[in-house]
C-alpha positions, -999 to 999 in steps of 0.1 A, spaced: 625 91 -683 616 79 -718 637 46 -714 619 41 -680 584 44 -699 596 20 -725 608 -4 -700 575 -2 -682 556 -6 -714 575 -36 -723 571 -52 -686 534 -47 -684 524 -80 -697 547 -98 -676 536 -79 -647 498 -83 -653 503 -124 -658 525 -124 -626 498 -105 -607 469 -124 -621 485 -157 -616 511 -154 -586 484 -156 -557 463 -185 -571 491 -206 -584 512 -201 -552 479 -214 -534 477 -243 -558 515 -253 -552 505 -248 -516 480 -276 -516 509 -299 -522 519 -291 -488 493 -316 -475 514 -344 -486 538 -356 -458 569 -357 -481 561 -324 -497 554 -308 -463 588 -319 -449 606 -304 -480 586 -272 -476 597 -269 -439 633 -274 -448 631 -248 -475 614 -223 -452 643 -230 -425 671 -223 -450 700 -196 -444 696 -166 -468 720 -178 -496 705 -212 -495 670 -196 -498 683 -173 -528 698 -206 -546 666 -225 -541 644 -199 -551 664 -195 -584 665 -232 -591 631 -237 -610 638 -205 -630 670 -222 -644 655 -256 -647 625 -241 -671 653 -227 -696 656 -261 -714 618 -264 -716 615 -230 -731 644 -241 -755 625 -270 -765 593 -248 -770 614 -224 -795 624 -258 -813 590 -270 -816 584 -236 -832 612 -239 -853 601 -272 -867 564 -258 -873 548 -275 -846 533 -240 -833 505 -257 -811 529 -281 -792 555 -252 -785 525 -231 -775 511 -257 -751 547 -263 -738 555 -228 -732 522 -219 -714 526 -248 -693 560 -243 -685 550 -205 -674 522 -217 -653 541 -246 -635 572 -223 -630 550 -194 -616 531 -217 -593 565 -232 -580 584 -200 -581 553 -180 -560 554 -209 -533 590 -208 -530 592 -170 -527 564 -174 -499 586 -198 -482 620 -181 -485 610 -143 -483 619 -140 -445 655 -153 -454 658 -135 -486 652 -103 -467 683 -109 -447 702 -106 -478 713 -68 -478 710 -62 -512 676 -78 -516 662 -61 -487 674 -29 -502 659 -36 -538 627 -57 -532 606 -29 -515 618 -6 -544 608 -30 -569 573 -38 -552 567 -2 -549 575 4 -587 555 -28 -598 524 -15 -579 527 18 -592 529 4 -626 498 -18 -622 479 11 -605 482 32 -637 474 2 -659 442 -5 -638 431 32 -640 438 33 -679 406 35 -702 414 4 -720 415 -17 -688 382 -2 -673 368 -9 -705 379 -46 -706 366 -48 -669 333 -32 -677 331 -58 -707 340 -86 -685 312 -78 -657 288 -74 -684 298 -108 -698 295 -123 -664 262 -110 -657 249 -124 -692 263 -158 -684 246 -160 -651 215 -148 -665 217 -176 -694 224 -202 -666 196 -195 -645 170 -195 -676 185 -231 -684 182 -243 -648 
């Protein structure tokens, strides 16, 4: 029970980033689908058999490892800004590509028995953890602060127009 709580606490920042970025970044990546070559590639990915879909889904995750190691290398050289920008860029690009690929491959992935067994459990757990985070006092305080800042910004913009 304690181990689960520790794991959940460690996963919250990752889950929040993925939750925040998943849909908008997938939509951004889907914009490339307007390009003929990209649209053809997406159609091929969407029709892959289950294990092919799994491999295609995992490719960007593996492909970004060298980029992340390069960011660590820059950190080691003392180039923190370069490393940070590289790491954030890799995370954003990786999330966009993986989110889009997940949308395209989910039907095929659900044909893999182990995936079909564990994905609903993962989603239920993730949704429960995020629900608890959203109900927490710090989360609600930040949301209230954010709403106040938005109102202040709108009022400021209206005065200057």
